[in-house]
C-alpha positions as CSV (number, residue, x, y, z in Angstrom):
1,M,-21.5,8.2,2.9
2,R,-18.1,9.6,2.4
3,A,-16.5,6.1,2.4
4,A,-19.1,5.1,-0.2
5,I,-18.0,8.0,-2.5
6,L,-14.4,7.0,-2.3
7,E,-15.1,3.3,-2.8
8,K,-17.2,4.1,-5.9
9,L,-14.4,6.3,-7.3
10,Y,-12.0,3.5,-6.7
11,D,-14.2,1.0,-8.5
12,W,-14.3,3.3,-11.5
13,S,-10.6,4.0,-11.5
14,V,-9.1,0.5,-11.1
15,A,-9.3,-0.7,-14.8
16,P,-7.9,2.5,-16.3
17,Y,-5.1,2.6,-13.7
18,Q,-4.2,-1.0,-14.4
19,Y,-4.2,-0.4,-18.1
20,F,-1.6,2.4,-17.8
21,K,0.7,0.6,-15.4
22,N,3.7,-0.8,-17.3
23,N,4.8,-3.4,-14.8
24,E,4.2,-7.1,-15.3
25,A,1.5,-8.8,-13.3
26,W,2.6,-11.3,-10.7
27,Q,1.7,-14.9,-11.2
28,F,0.8,-15.7,-7.6
29,N,-2.2,-16.0,-5.4
30,A,-2.5,-15.9,-1.6
31,N,-1.8,-19.6,-1.2
32,D,1.3,-19.4,-3.4
33,L,2.6,-16.5,-1.2
34,K,1.9,-18.4,2.0
35,R,4.4,-21.0,0.9
36,Y,7.3,-18.6,1.4
37,P,9.2,-18.8,4.7
38,S,7.1,-17.5,7.6
39,N,9.3,-14.5,8.2
40,S,9.3,-13.4,4.5
41,L,7.6,-10.6,2.7
42,G,5.9,-13.2,0.5
43,Y,4.4,-15.1,3.4
44,H,3.1,-11.9,5.1
45,M,1.6,-10.8,1.8
46,G,-0.3,-14.1,1.6
47,Q,-1.5,-13.7,5.2
48,F,-2.7,-10.2,4.5
49,L,-4.6,-11.3,1.5
50,T,-6.2,-14.2,3.2
51,E,-7.1,-12.4,6.4
52,N,-8.9,-9.7,4.4
53,S,-10.4,-12.1,1.8
54,F,-8.5,-10.3,-1.0
55,Q,-6.9,-11.4,-4.2
56,L,-3.9,-9.7,-5.8
57,Q,-5.1,-7.2,-8.4
58,E,-3.2,-7.5,-11.6
59,K,-0.4,-4.9,-11.9
60,L,-1.4,-3.4,-8.5
61,E,0.4,-5.8,-6.3
62,S,2.7,-3.2,-4.8
63,H,-0.4,-1.6,-3.2
64,D,-0.8,-4.6,-1.0
65,V,2.9,-4.7,-0.3
66,F,2.7,-1.1,1.0
67,H,-0.1,-2.2,3.4
68,V,2.1,-5.1,4.7
69,L,5.3,-3.1,5.1
70,T,3.6,0.0,6.7
71,D,1.2,-2.0,8.8
72,T,-1.7,0.0,7.4
73,G,-5.2,-1.1,7.8
74,I,-7.9,-1.3,5.1
75,S,-10.5,1.2,6.2
76,V,-11.0,4.2,4.0
77,P,-9.1,6.6,6.3
78,D,-6.3,4.0,6.5
79,E,-6.1,3.8,2.7
80,I,-5.9,7.6,2.5
81,S,-3.2,7.7,5.2
82,M,-1.1,5.2,3.3
83,Q,-1.1,7.5,0.3
84,F,0.1,10.3,2.6
85,Y,2.8,7.9,3.8
86,L,3.8,7.2,0.2
87,L,3.8,10.9,-0.6
88,G,6.2,11.5,2.2
89,N,8.3,8.6,0.9
90,G,8.6,10.4,-2.5
91,K,6.0,8.6,-4.6
92,R,4.3,10.8,-7.1
93,S,1.3,9.8,-9.3
94,I,-2.0,11.3,-10.4
95,Y,-3.8,8.5,-8.5
96,L,-1.9,9.4,-5.2
97,F,-2.7,13.1,-5.5
98,T,-6.3,12.4,-6.4
99,V,-6.8,10.2,-3.3
100,I,-5.0,12.7,-1.1
101,C,-7.1,15.6,-2.4
102,I,-10.4,13.9,-2.2
103,G,-9.6,12.2,1.0
104,T,-8.5,15.4,2.7
105,I,-11.8,17.1,1.6
106,L,-14.0,14.2,2.8
107,Y,-12.0,13.4,6.0
108,P,-10.8,16.7,7.4
109,D,-11.2,15.2,10.9
110,Y,-8.3,12.9,10.1
111,W,-5.9,15.6,9.2
112,Q,-3.5,15.0,12.1
113,Y,-3.5,11.2,11.4
114,F,-2.7,11.9,7.7
115,K,0.0,14.3,8.6
116,S,1.6,11.8,11.0
117,K,1.7,9.2,8.2
118,Y,3.3,11.7,5.9
119,K,6.0,12.3,8.5
120,C,6.5,8.5,8.8
121,G,7.0,8.3,5.0
122,R,9.5,11.1,5.1
123,S,11.5,9.5,7.8
124,A,11.8,6.2,5.8
125,L,14.3,5.7,3.1
126,P,12.6,5.6,-0.4
127,F,11.2,2.2,-0.9
128,H,8.1,2.9,-3.0
129,Q,9.9,2.2,-6.3
130,L,11.3,-1.2,-5.4
131,N,10.6,-4.4,-7.4
132,F,8.9,-6.2,-4.6
133,Q,8.4,-9.4,-6.5
134,K,12.2,-9.9,-6.2
135,L,12.0,-9.3,-2.5
136,L,9.2,-11.8,-1.6
137,H,11.7,-14.2,-0.1
138,Q,13.4,-11.6,2.0
139,P,12.6,-11.4,5.8
140,I,10.0,-8.6,6.2
141,E,11.8,-7.2,9.3
142,R,15.0,-6.9,7.3
143,I,13.2,-4.9,4.6
144,K,11.6,-2.7,7.3
145,S,14.8,-2.0,9.1
146,T,16.9,-1.5,6.0
147,F,14.4,1.2,4.7
148,L,13.6,2.5,8.2
149,I,9.9,1.7,7.6
150,S,7.8,2.3,10.7
151,K,4.1,3.0,11.4
152,N,4.9,5.6,14.0
153,I,7.6,8.3,14.2
């Protein structure tokens, strides 16, 4: 039930959130991304999208990049934990705070998990603001090591 509540809120919020984003939409799909070198961020993005039967959402591409870089799953608690990671990394947005507030209320049993992801985000160098489209050709491990991105402290 609690997952359904958050999924419905997400469905309602996507279009307005996309509208207010000022970045350009990427002109790629999963197959385009999988043409990048196998060690690159672009390739790993393509794999992530394909494995989860996803398509890039216009102007929300960085969200999938965050999944790939932080090795975060796609369950509702994982989605919430990723927002905690990003909060720790310095990202601030109404959307992030909304997910964290509602997620914490609906999933109090995951508090320690969320807290650990926040700490991981704090231990990484700020990466949430990068132009990831320009980094698609870069080796994913280089990006992770440069920004100290890990899934565990």
